[in-house]
Structures are given as structure tokens and as C-alpha cells.
N, C-alpha and C positions, 0 to 999 in steps of 0.2 A: 471475119463476120462477127466475132464476139465484141460486144460493147457493153456499156453500162445498162443498156436497155434489153439485153438478151441474157438468157440463162442456158447453161450447158446441161444437157440431159443425156443419160445413157439409155438407149432404146434397144430392146432385145426383140428381134424378129427371127423367123425361120430363115435358114440359108436360101431356100427357094424364093421367099418373098424378097430378100435382099438382092438376089441376082436379078429377079424380074424387075424390081424397081430401078436398079442401076441400069439395066438394059433399056428400060423405057426412057429414063432420063437421058441416057446417052443417045438414043434414037431421036430425041427431041432437041439435040444439040446442047445438052446440059452442061453447065459450068460449075465451078466450085461454089458451094453454098446452095445449089439447087435442091439437094437432098433435104437440107434443113427447111428451106422454103416450102417444099412439097409436104413435109411432115406437119409444119405449122398450118398450112392451108387445110390439110386433111383433118387435123384436130378441130380447127374452127368450124369446118363444115359438119363434122360429127356432132359437135356441141349444138350448133344451130338446128340440125335435124332432130336431135333429142328434145330440144325446146319446142320445136314445131309439133312433134308427136305428143308431147305432154299437153300442149294447148288443145290439140285435136281431141285427145282423150277426155280432157275436162269439159269440152263443149259438145261431146258426142250426143247428148240428150237435148241440146238446144236446137230449135228449128232454124233453118237458113234465114227465114224472114226476121226472126228475133236477133240473130247475129248481125244481119245487115242493118237493122235498126240501131243496134249498139254502135256499130262502126260509123254509121251516118251521124249519130249524135256526137261521137268523139271527134270526128272530122269537123263538124260544125263548131264545136267548142274551140278546137285548136285554131281554126281559121279566124274565129272572132278574136282570140287572144293575139294572133299575129297582126290582124288589122289594127287592134287597139295599140299594140306596141309600135307599129309602123307610124301610126298617127301621132304618137308622142315624140318621135324623132324629128329634129328640125330639118 
């Protein structure tokens, strides 16, 4: 599994967590490398969740209507840029 694009980490978890995770992966038909894939996926989801929670906290005082207006404005701008870019291509 190791390649130039991967890094080897030492991860410390409780024995109970280790056994539960290995049993879970085994029940799912896990293969070599699935533990690393599981950990990477879990880390990515945790980082994504923290980012989402941060955005929610920053926007807690903003009304739903104001947020929708900002979203609509951003979508319109991006669509305009995409159309302009597509029109320039032969």
C-alpha cells in the first residue's frame, strides 16, 4: 500500500477499539489495506464535519433568507463564468 503518495503513521487506540474495528472490517469482508482506508476515510469525514460545524457557527446569526440570497448570488456568478468560459472555447 505504501507509495510516494502515502505516509506511514503510528496510530494509538484502545485495545477495545482495535478489536471492534478489526471485527467490523472482517465482517465486511475486509482485505489487506482496508484498515488504512477506513482510518483515512474517518479522518476526512471528521475534518469535513468540523469545517461544516465551523461554518454553521459563523452563520448562526444570519437568517435563512439572507443565506439563500448569498448562495443564489454565488451560483449565478459561477454559472455566468462557466457560460463565458464555454463560449470562448471553439
